[in-house]
Biopython code that builds the backbone (N, CA, C, O; Angstrom):
import numpy as np
from Bio.PDB.StructureBuilder import StructureBuilder

atoms = [
    (1, "UNK", "N", (0.844, -1.190, 0.000)),
    (1, "UNK", "CA", (0.000, 0.000, 0.000)),
    (1, "UNK", "C", (0.889, 1.252, 0.000)),
    (1, "UNK", "O", (1.849, 1.333, 0.766)),
    (2, "UNK", "N", (0.577, 2.192, -0.831)),
    (2, "UNK", "CA", (1.366, 3.422, -0.937)),
    (2, "UNK", "C", (1.148, 4.298, 0.291)),
    (2, "UNK", "O", (0.136, 4.186, 0.983)),
    (3, "UNK", "N", (2.107, 5.162, 0.543)),
    (3, "UNK", "CA", (1.951, 6.122, 1.636)),
    (3, "UNK", "C", (0.846, 7.108, 1.282)),
    (3, "UNK", "O", (0.829, 7.663, 0.183)),
    (4, "UNK", "N", (-0.063, 7.319, 2.202)),
    (4, "UNK", "CA", (-1.162, 8.254, 1.982)),
    (4, "UNK", "C", (-0.784, 9.613, 2.544)),
    (4, "UNK", "O", (-0.205, 9.704, 3.627)),
    (5, "UNK", "N", (-1.106, 10.658, 1.820)),
    (5, "UNK", "CA", (-0.782, 12.016, 2.242)),
    (5, "UNK", "C", (-1.737, 12.474, 3.349)),
    (5, "UNK", "O", (-2.946, 12.264, 3.251)),
    (6, "UNK", "N", (-1.193, 13.104, 4.407)),
    (6, "UNK", "CA", (-2.042, 13.597, 5.489)),
    (6, "UNK", "C", (-2.639, 14.969, 5.183)),
    (6, "UNK", "O", (-3.425, 15.495, 5.971)),
    (7, "UNK", "N", (-2.265, 15.557, 4.029)),
    (7, "UNK", "CA", (-2.767, 16.899, 3.751)),
    (7, "UNK", "C", (-3.028, 17.099, 2.268)),
    (7, "UNK", "O", (-2.485, 16.407, 1.407)),
    (8, "UNK", "N", (-3.883, 18.076, 2.011)),
    (8, "UNK", "CA", (-4.165, 18.546, 0.666)),
    (8, "UNK", "C", (-3.533, 19.934, 0.584)),
    (8, "UNK", "O", (-3.792, 20.789, 1.432)),
    (9, "UNK", "N", (-2.722, 20.152, -0.417)),
    (9, "UNK", "CA", (-2.069, 21.450, -0.588)),
    (9, "UNK", "C", (-2.858, 22.282, -1.590)),
    (9, "UNK", "O", (-3.210, 21.805, -2.669)),
    (10, "UNK", "N", (-3.129, 23.525, -1.224)),
    (10, "UNK", "CA", (-3.804, 24.459, -2.117)),
    (10, "UNK", "C", (-2.947, 25.709, -2.237)),
    (10, "UNK", "O", (-2.368, 26.179, -1.257)),
    (11, "UNK", "N", (-2.875, 26.234, -3.443)),
    (11, "UNK", "CA", (-2.117, 27.458, -3.692)),
    (11, "UNK", "C", (-3.104, 28.545, -4.100)),
    (11, "UNK", "O", (-3.898, 28.368, -5.024)),
    (12, "UNK", "N", (-3.041, 29.671, -3.397)),
    (12, "UNK", "CA", (-3.900, 30.819, -3.715)),
    (12, "UNK", "C", (-3.036, 31.872, -4.394)),
    (12, "UNK", "O", (-1.954, 32.210, -3.914)),
    (13, "UNK", "N", (-3.523, 32.377, -5.500)),
    (13, "UNK", "CA", (-2.816, 33.458, -6.180)),
    (13, "UNK", "C", (-3.828, 34.482, -6.669)),
    (13, "UNK", "O", (-5.023, 34.198, -6.739)),
    (14, "UNK", "N", (-3.353, 35.660, -7.002)),
    (14, "UNK", "CA", (-4.230, 36.720, -7.492)),
    (14, "UNK", "C", (-4.848, 36.292, -8.819)),
    (14, "UNK", "O", (-4.188, 35.691, -9.667)),
    (15, "UNK", "N", (-6.136, 36.618, -8.978)),
    (15, "UNK", "CA", (-6.815, 36.323, -10.232)),
    (15, "UNK", "C", (-6.287, 37.225, -11.336)),
    (15, "UNK", "O", (-5.680, 38.262, -11.066)),
    (16, "UNK", "N", (-6.520, 36.826, -12.583)),
    (16, "UNK", "CA", (-6.017, 37.609, -13.707)),
    (16, "UNK", "C", (-6.612, 39.016, -13.738)),
    (16, "UNK", "O", (-5.905, 39.982, -14.026)),
    (17, "UNK", "N", (-7.896, 39.133, -13.447)),
    (17, "UNK", "CA", (-8.555, 40.434, -13.499)),
    (17, "UNK", "C", (-8.790, 40.998, -12.100)),
    (17, "UNK", "O", (-8.554, 42.181, -11.851)),
    (18, "UNK", "N", (-9.257, 40.142, -11.189)),
    (18, "UNK", "CA", (-9.556, 40.581, -9.823)),
    (18, "UNK", "C", (-9.668, 39.370, -8.920)),
    (18, "UNK", "O", (-9.719, 38.232, -9.386)),
    (19, "UNK", "N", (-9.704, 39.626, -7.627)),
    (19, "UNK", "CA", (-9.914, 38.561, -6.652)),
    (19, "UNK", "C", (-8.772, 37.562, -6.595)),
    (19, "UNK", "O", (-7.633, 37.869, -6.947)),
    (20, "UNK", "N", (-9.104, 36.351, -6.141)),
    (20, "UNK", "CA", (-8.117, 35.304, -5.903)),
    (20, "UNK", "C", (-8.600, 33.974, -6.459)),
    (20, "UNK", "O", (-9.802, 33.723, -6.546)),
    (21, "UNK", "N", (-7.650, 33.128, -6.834)),
    (21, "UNK", "CA", (-7.938, 31.785, -7.336)),
    (21, "UNK", "C", (-7.185, 30.797, -6.453)),
    (21, "UNK", "O", (-6.020, 31.024, -6.127)),
    (22, "UNK", "N", (-7.837, 29.701, -6.061)),
    (22, "UNK", "CA", (-7.210, 28.645, -5.270)),
    (22, "UNK", "C", (-7.243, 27.354, -6.074)),
    (22, "UNK", "O", (-8.278, 26.976, -6.623)),
    (23, "UNK", "N", (-6.095, 26.681, -6.137)),
    (23, "UNK", "CA", (-5.988, 25.420, -6.861)),
    (23, "UNK", "C", (-5.348, 24.374, -5.956)),
    (23, "UNK", "O", (-4.315, 24.628, -5.337)),
    (24, "UNK", "N", (-5.965, 23.202, -5.882)),
    (24, "UNK", "CA", (-5.401, 22.110, -5.100)),
    (24, "UNK", "C", (-4.388, 21.342, -5.948)),
    (24, "UNK", "O", (-4.545, 21.213, -7.162)),
    (25, "UNK", "N", (-3.350, 20.838, -5.289)),
    (25, "UNK", "CA", (-2.307, 20.088, -5.972)),
    (25, "UNK", "C", (-2.704, 18.619, -6.113)),
    (25, "UNK", "O", (-2.582, 18.051, -7.199)),
    (26, "UNK", "N", (-3.175, 17.998, -5.035)),
    (26, "UNK", "CA", (-3.436, 16.554, -5.032)),
    (26, "UNK", "C", (-4.768, 16.144, -5.661)),
    (26, "UNK", "O", (-4.897, 15.027, -6.162)),
    (27, "UNK", "N", (-5.747, 17.029, -5.640)),
    (27, "UNK", "CA", (-7.064, 16.710, -6.201)),
    (27, "UNK", "C", (-7.481, 17.816, -7.165)),
    (27, "UNK", "O", (-6.968, 18.933, -7.099)),
    (28, "UNK", "N", (-8.402, 17.503, -8.048)),
    (28, "UNK", "CA", (-8.785, 18.484, -9.073)),
    (28, "UNK", "C", (-9.875, 19.422, -8.565)),
    (28, "UNK", "O", (-11.046, 19.296, -8.922)),
    (29, "UNK", "N", (-9.459, 20.365, -7.721)),
    (29, "UNK", "CA", (-10.363, 21.376, -7.189)),
    (29, "UNK", "C", (-9.763, 22.752, -7.463)),
    (29, "UNK", "O", (-8.614, 23.026, -7.115)),
    (30, "UNK", "N", (-10.557, 23.603, -8.088)),
    (30, "UNK", "CA", (-10.177, 24.993, -8.342)),
    (30, "UNK", "C", (-11.383, 25.843, -7.979)),
    (30, "UNK", "O", (-12.512, 25.505, -8.334)),
    (31, "UNK", "N", (-11.151, 26.950, -7.270)),
    (31, "UNK", "CA", (-12.240, 27.848, -6.917)),
    (31, "UNK", "C", (-11.695, 29.273, -6.871)),
    (31, "UNK", "O", (-10.489, 29.495, -6.985)),
    (32, "UNK", "N", (-12.592, 30.221, -6.702)),
    (32, "UNK", "CA", (-12.168, 31.615, -6.661)),
    (32, "UNK", "C", (-13.012, 32.398, -5.679)),
    (32, "UNK", "O", (-14.037, 31.913, -5.201)),
    (33, "UNK", "N", (-12.577, 33.615, -5.379)),
    (33, "UNK", "CA", (-13.310, 34.506, -4.490)),
    (33, "UNK", "C", (-12.787, 35.916, -4.641)),
    (33, "UNK", "O", (-11.671, 36.128, -5.116)),
    (34, "UNK", "N", (-13.591, 36.878, -4.236)),
    (34, "UNK", "CA", (-13.196, 38.283, -4.340)),
    (34, "UNK", "C", (-12.216, 38.704, -3.256)),
    (34, "UNK", "O", (-11.411, 39.614, -3.457)),
    (35, "UNK", "N", (-12.286, 38.032, -2.089)),
    (35, "UNK", "CA", (-11.389, 38.332, -0.972)),
    (35, "UNK", "C", (-10.690, 37.047, -0.547)),
    (35, "UNK", "O", (-11.089, 35.952, -0.943)),
    (36, "UNK", "N", (-9.639, 37.190, 0.266)),
    (36, "UNK", "CA", (-8.958, 35.991, 0.770)),
    (36, "UNK", "C", (-9.899, 35.147, 1.626)),
    (36, "UNK", "O", (-9.905, 33.921, 1.517)),
    (37, "UNK", "N", (-10.694, 35.798, 2.477)),
    (37, "UNK", "CA", (-11.650, 35.048, 3.308)),
    (37, "UNK", "C", (-12.625, 34.263, 2.436)),
    (37, "UNK", "O", (-12.917, 33.098, 2.710)),
    (38, "UNK", "N", (-13.121, 34.904, 1.395)),
    (38, "UNK", "CA", (-14.092, 34.249, 0.518)),
    (38, "UNK", "C", (-13.462, 33.072, -0.223)),
    (38, "UNK", "O", (-14.075, 32.009, -0.319)),
    (39, "UNK", "N", (-12.252, 33.244, -0.747)),
    (39, "UNK", "CA", (-11.628, 32.148, -1.489)),
    (39, "UNK", "C", (-11.301, 30.976, -0.560)),
    (39, "UNK", "O", (-11.421, 29.821, -0.969)),
    (40, "UNK", "N", (-10.892, 31.250, 0.677)),
    (40, "UNK", "CA", (-10.602, 30.172, 1.629)),
    (40, "UNK", "C", (-11.891, 29.421, 1.985)),
    (40, "UNK", "O", (-11.899, 28.190, 2.023)),
    (41, "UNK", "N", (-12.973, 30.154, 2.245)),
    (41, "UNK", "CA", (-14.254, 29.491, 2.550)),
    (41, "UNK", "C", (-14.744, 28.674, 1.356)),
    (41, "UNK", "O", (-15.226, 27.554, 1.527)),
    (42, "UNK", "N", (-14.624, 29.226, 0.152)),
    (42, "UNK", "CA", (-15.028, 28.500, -1.055)),
    (42, "UNK", "C", (-14.168, 27.255, -1.244)),
    (42, "UNK", "O", (-14.666, 26.208, -1.659)),
    (43, "UNK", "N", (-12.882, 27.369, -0.941)),
    (43, "UNK", "CA", (-11.967, 26.240, -1.070)),
    (43, "UNK", "C", (-12.348, 25.113, -0.119)),
    (43, "UNK", "O", (-12.409, 23.952, -0.523)),
    (44, "UNK", "N", (-12.606, 25.451, 1.151)),
    (44, "UNK", "CA", (-12.998, 24.420, 2.124)),
    (44, "UNK", "C", (-14.268, 23.713, 1.682)),
    (44, "UNK", "O", (-14.369, 22.490, 1.769)),
    (45, "UNK", "N", (-15.240, 24.490, 1.208)),
    (45, "UNK", "CA", (-16.497, 23.901, 0.748)),
    (45, "UNK", "C", (-16.277, 23.023, -0.483)),
    (45, "UNK", "O", (-16.826, 21.924, -0.560)),
    (46, "UNK", "N", (-15.489, 23.490, -1.436)),
    (46, "UNK", "CA", (-15.249, 22.730, -2.668)),
    (46, "UNK", "C", (-14.520, 21.414, -2.378)),
    (46, "UNK", "O", (-14.853, 20.380, -2.957)),
    (47, "UNK", "N", (-13.531, 21.453, -1.484)),
    (47, "UNK", "CA", (-12.800, 20.234, -1.129)),
    (47, "UNK", "C", (-13.740, 19.253, -0.429)),
    (47, "UNK", "O", (-13.726, 18.060, -0.732)),
    (48, "UNK", "N", (-14.556, 19.749, 0.505)),
    (48, "UNK", "CA", (-15.509, 18.879, 1.211)),
    (48, "UNK", "C", (-16.476, 18.224, 0.237)),
    (48, "UNK", "O", (-16.748, 17.028, 0.335)),
    (49, "UNK", "N", (-16.994, 19.006, -0.703)),
    (49, "UNK", "CA", (-17.923, 18.458, -1.690)),
    (49, "UNK", "C", (-17.231, 17.452, -2.607)),
    (49, "UNK", "O", (-17.826, 16.439, -2.976)),
    (50, "UNK", "N", (-15.988, 17.721, -2.973)),
    (50, "UNK", "CA", (-15.233, 16.827, -3.849)),
    (50, "UNK", "C", (-15.010, 15.465, -3.189)),
    (50, "UNK", "O", (-15.070, 14.429, -3.851)),
    (51, "UNK", "N", (-14.751, 15.477, -1.874)),
    (51, "UNK", "CA", (-14.447, 14.234, -1.158)),
    (51, "UNK", "C", (-15.689, 13.560, -0.580)),
    (51, "UNK", "O", (-15.617, 12.412, -0.140)),
    (52, "UNK", "N", (-16.834, 14.261, -0.574)),
    (52, "UNK", "CA", (-18.063, 13.719, 0.015)),
    (52, "UNK", "C", (-18.456, 12.406, -0.657)),
    (52, "UNK", "O", (-18.604, 12.332, -1.877)),
    (53, "UNK", "N", (-18.620, 11.376, 0.169)),
    (53, "UNK", "CA", (-19.044, 10.073, -0.334)),
    (53, "UNK", "C", (-17.945, 9.308, -1.053)),
    (53, "UNK", "O", (-18.203, 8.243, -1.614)),
    (54, "UNK", "N", (-16.724, 9.830, -1.047)),
    (54, "UNK", "CA", (-15.591, 9.173, -1.704)),
    (54, "UNK", "C", (-14.661, 8.556, -0.667)),
    (54, "UNK", "O", (-14.687, 8.938, 0.503)),
    (55, "UNK", "N", (-13.850, 7.611, -1.093)),
    (55, "UNK", "CA", (-12.808, 7.042, -0.245)),
    (55, "UNK", "C", (-11.553, 7.879, -0.466)),
    (55, "UNK", "O", (-10.966, 7.821, -1.546)),
    (56, "UNK", "N", (-11.124, 8.665, 0.540)),
    (56, "UNK", "CA", (-9.968, 9.536, 0.349)),
    (56, "UNK", "C", (-8.714, 8.790, -0.140)),
    (56, "UNK", "O", (-7.872, 9.376, -0.821)),
    (57, "UNK", "N", (-8.592, 7.497, 0.207)),
    (57, "UNK", "CA", (-7.410, 6.743, -0.230)),
    (57, "UNK", "C", (-7.360, 6.610, -1.753)),
    (57, "UNK", "O", (-6.287, 6.413, -2.323)),
    (58, "UNK", "N", (-8.514, 6.717, -2.411)),
    (58, "UNK", "CA", (-8.542, 6.682, -3.881)),
    (58, "UNK", "C", (-7.802, 7.889, -4.460)),
    (58, "UNK", "O", (-7.345, 7.850, -5.603)),
    (59, "UNK", "N", (-7.687, 8.963, -3.667)),
    (59, "UNK", "CA", (-6.982, 10.164, -4.084)),
    (59, "UNK", "C", (-5.572, 10.216, -3.470)),
    (59, "UNK", "O", (-4.864, 11.212, -3.617)),
    (60, "UNK", "N", (-5.169, 9.131, -2.777)),
    (60, "UNK", "CA", (-3.865, 9.092, -2.127)),
    (60, "UNK", "C", (-3.830, 9.836, -0.809)),
    (60, "UNK", "O", (-2.769, 10.281, -0.370)),
    (61, "UNK", "N", (-5.000, 9.975, -0.165)),
    (61, "UNK", "CA", (-5.112, 10.752, 1.073)),
    (61, "UNK", "C", (-5.522, 9.877, 2.254)),
    (61, "UNK", "O", (-6.166, 8.841, 2.083)),
    (62, "UNK", "N", (-5.134, 10.316, 3.465)),
    (62, "UNK", "CA", (-5.598, 9.660, 4.681)),
    (62, "UNK", "C", (-7.093, 9.952, 4.855)),
    (62, "UNK", "O", (-7.663, 10.755, 4.115)),
    (63, "UNK", "N", (-7.716, 9.303, 5.826)),
    (63, "UNK", "CA", (-9.169, 9.418, 6.021)),
    (63, "UNK", "C", (-9.636, 10.856, 6.233)),
    (63, "UNK", "O", (-10.647, 11.258, 5.657)),
    (64, "UNK", "N", (-8.931, 11.633, 7.035)),
    (64, "UNK", "CA", (-9.334, 13.023, 7.296)),
    (64, "UNK", "C", (-8.131, 13.935, 7.080)),
    (64, "UNK", "O", (-7.484, 14.347, 8.042)),
    (65, "UNK", "N", (-7.829, 14.251, 5.822)),
    (65, "UNK", "CA", (-6.653, 15.079, 5.551)),
    (65, "UNK", "C", (-6.866, 16.524, 5.984)),
    (65, "UNK", "O", (-7.994, 17.015, 6.027)),
    (66, "UNK", "N", (-5.769, 17.190, 6.302)),
    (66, "UNK", "CA", (-5.843, 18.620, 6.602)),
    (66, "UNK", "C", (-5.642, 19.395, 5.304)),
    (66, "UNK", "O", (-5.207, 18.840, 4.296)),
    (67, "UNK", "N", (-5.961, 20.665, 5.346)),
    (67, "UNK", "CA", (-5.837, 21.525, 4.178)),
    (67, "UNK", "C", (-4.715, 22.525, 4.440)),
    (67, "UNK", "O", (-4.820, 23.373, 5.326)),
    (68, "UNK", "N", (-3.652, 22.420, 3.668)),
    (68, "UNK", "CA", (-2.513, 23.347, 3.782)),
    (68, "UNK", "C", (-2.658, 24.374, 2.675)),
    (68, "UNK", "O", (-2.728, 24.020, 1.498)),
    (69, "UNK", "N", (-2.704, 25.651, 3.049)),
    (69, "UNK", "CA", (-2.924, 26.718, 2.075)),
    (69, "UNK", "C", (-1.671, 27.575, 1.979)),
    (69, "UNK", "O", (-1.155, 28.063, 2.984)),
    (70, "UNK", "N", (-1.194, 27.748, 0.752)),
    (70, "UNK", "CA", (-0.044, 28.619, 0.501)),
    (70, "UNK", "C", (-0.524, 29.794, -0.346)),
    (70, "UNK", "O", (-1.385, 29.641, -1.213)),
    (71, "UNK", "N", (0.036, 30.948, -0.086)),
    (71, "UNK", "CA", (-0.335, 32.149, -0.817)),
    (71, "UNK", "C", (0.837, 32.568, -1.684)),
    (71, "UNK", "O", (1.940, 32.789, -1.185)),
    (72, "UNK", "N", (0.600, 32.677, -2.975)),
    (72, "UNK", "CA", (1.650, 33.031, -3.923)),
    (72, "UNK", "C", (1.527, 34.507, -4.277)),
    (72, "UNK", "O", (0.485, 34.962, -4.748)),
    (73, "UNK", "N", (2.615, 35.251, -4.042)),
    (73, "UNK", "CA", (2.632, 36.690, -4.348)),
    (73, "UNK", "C", (3.508, 36.941, -5.569)),
    (73, "UNK", "O", (4.576, 36.348, -5.719)),
    (74, "UNK", "N", (3.044, 37.815, -6.421)),
    (74, "UNK", "CA", (3.856, 38.256, -7.545)),
    (74, "UNK", "C", (4.668, 39.459, -7.087)),
    (74, "UNK", "O", (4.115, 40.430, -6.572)),
    (75, "UNK", "N", (5.965, 39.394, -7.274)),
    (75, "UNK", "CA", (6.827, 40.510, -6.902)),
    (75, "UNK", "C", (6.704, 41.611, -7.952)),
    (75, "UNK", "O", (6.660, 41.348, -9.153)),
    (76, "UNK", "N", (6.650, 42.830, -7.473)),
    (76, "UNK", "CA", (6.613, 43.964, -8.389)),
    (76, "UNK", "C", (7.827, 44.809, -8.129)),
    (76, "UNK", "O", (8.067, 45.243, -7.003)),
    (77, "UNK", "N", (8.591, 45.044, -9.167)),
    (77, "UNK", "CA", (9.800, 45.847, -9.035)),
    (77, "UNK", "C", (10.053, 46.571, -10.350)),
    (77, "UNK", "O", (9.548, 46.170, -11.399)),
    (78, "UNK", "N", (10.832, 47.634, -10.284)),
    (78, "UNK", "CA", (11.090, 48.457, -11.472)),
    (78, "UNK", "C", (12.154, 47.844, -12.345)),
    (78, "UNK", "O", (12.496, 48.404, -13.387)),
]
sb = StructureBuilder()
sb.init_structure("model")
sb.init_model(0)
sb.init_chain("A")
sb.init_seg("    ")
for serial, (resi, resn, name, xyz) in enumerate(atoms, 1):
    if name == "N":
        sb.init_residue(resn, " ", resi, " ")
    sb.init_atom(name, np.array(xyz, "f"), 0.0, 1.0, " ", f" {name:<3s}", serial, name[0])
structure = sb.get_structure()
């Protein structure tokens, strides 16, 4: 049996036009929001819905994985 990951990693970055986009690395979940609070809440809901009624091990995850969120900033310089 393969090692199961204890966490789902999500990366939040600024949207192309406005707001924020969150993308999970281990599972195919992408969501967006106008504020950081909104995108995080949308992300938690989307991940829960994605895993609802599924066996997390099918995605390489432990039974109750945690959600690790990273924020990606674009550097602006002259």
